[in-house]
Each structure stands twice: as C-alpha cells, then as structure tokens.
C-alpha positions in Angstrom: -5.7 -35.7 94.3 -2.7 -33.8 95.6 -2.4 -30.8 97.9 -1.7 -28.3 95.0 -4.9 -29.7 93.0 -7.1 -29.1 96.3 -5.8 -25.6 96.9 -6.9 -24.8 93.2 -10.2 -26.4 93.7 -10.8 -24.4 96.9 -9.9 -21.3 94.7 -12.8 -21.6 92.6 -15.2 -22.8 95.3 -14.7 -19.3 97.1 -14.7 -17.4 94.1 -17.9 -15.4 93.7 -18.1 -15.1 90.2 -17.5 -18.9 89.8 -20.3 -19.3 92.6 -22.7 -17.2 90.8 -22.0 -18.9 87.5 -23.1 -22.1 89.0 -25.9 -21.1 91.4 -27.3 -17.9 89.7 -25.9 -17.7 86.3 -26.3 -14.9 83.7 -24.9 -14.4 80.2 -22.1 -12.2 81.2 -20.7 -14.6 83.9 -21.4 -17.7 81.7 -19.5 -16.2 79.0 -16.7 -15.1 81.5 -16.2 -18.9 82.6 -16.6 -20.2 79.2 -13.7 -17.9 78.0 -11.8 -19.1 81.2 -12.3 -22.8 80.3 -11.4 -22.4 76.6 -8.0 -20.5 77.9 -7.3 -22.9 80.6 -8.4 -26.5 79.3 -6.4 -27.9 82.1 -8.7 -26.5 84.8 -11.8 -27.9 83.2 -11.7 -30.9 85.3 -11.4 -28.9 88.4 -14.2 -26.6 87.1 -16.4 -29.6 86.8 -15.7 -31.0 90.4 -16.2 -27.4 92.0 -19.5 -27.4 90.1 -20.6 -30.7 91.5 -19.6 -29.9 95.0 -21.6 -26.5 95.0 -24.5 -28.2 93.4 -24.3 -30.9 96.3 -23.5 -33.8 94.2 -21.1 -36.3 95.8 -17.5 -35.8 95.7 -15.2 -39.0 95.5 -12.4 -37.6 97.7 -12.5 -36.1 101.2 -10.7 -32.9 102.1 -8.2 -33.0 104.9 -9.1 -31.7 108.1 -7.0 -28.6 107.6 -8.3 -28.1 104.0 -11.9 -28.4 105.2 -11.3 -26.1 108.0 -9.6 -23.4 105.6 -12.5 -23.8 103.2 -15.0 -23.2 105.8 -13.2 -20.3 107.2 -12.9 -18.8 103.6 -16.8 -19.5 103.3 -17.6 -17.8 106.4 -15.3 -14.8 106.0 -16.9 -14.2 102.3 -20.3 -14.4 103.8 -19.3 -12.0 106.6 -20.0 -14.6 109.4 -18.1 -14.9 112.6 -15.9 -18.1 112.4 
C-alpha cells in the first residue's frame, strides 16, 4: 500500500460518520455509506479495510511510524484528549 492509499484510509478512520456506521450504525448513516460506496466503488476496498481496523481485525500492513503518530494525534484530537 502506498502513502496516498494510507492517507485515504486514515481519512476514513477519523471520520465520525464512518466510525458510527461501523460501531453504532443506524439507518441514515448506513444509507449514507452505501450511497458513498455505490458512487465511489474504487474506495470499497479501503472502506472494508477501515471497517476491519475499527472492529479490531488484523491488518496485514503496518503503518509507518509517522502515519501511526498522525493517526493517534487525529484520534486524540477528535476525542478532545491531550496528546
């Protein structure tokens, strides 16, 4: 996976609507992401990978240290926690 793909994946992992669609789905958010998937079929593999990560399933590739720190920072910032 390249850096551009990693950045796109991270964008889903820090998106509140996407997180809710995986961890706390409701009909509206489910339909929103179904529409997104239908409109952006090239992103479906990334959406599936992001779902697996959020659900704690194994990821085959490891983020770089920089990407890992960026993801951690984004998550902490979204949660309102100090970094």
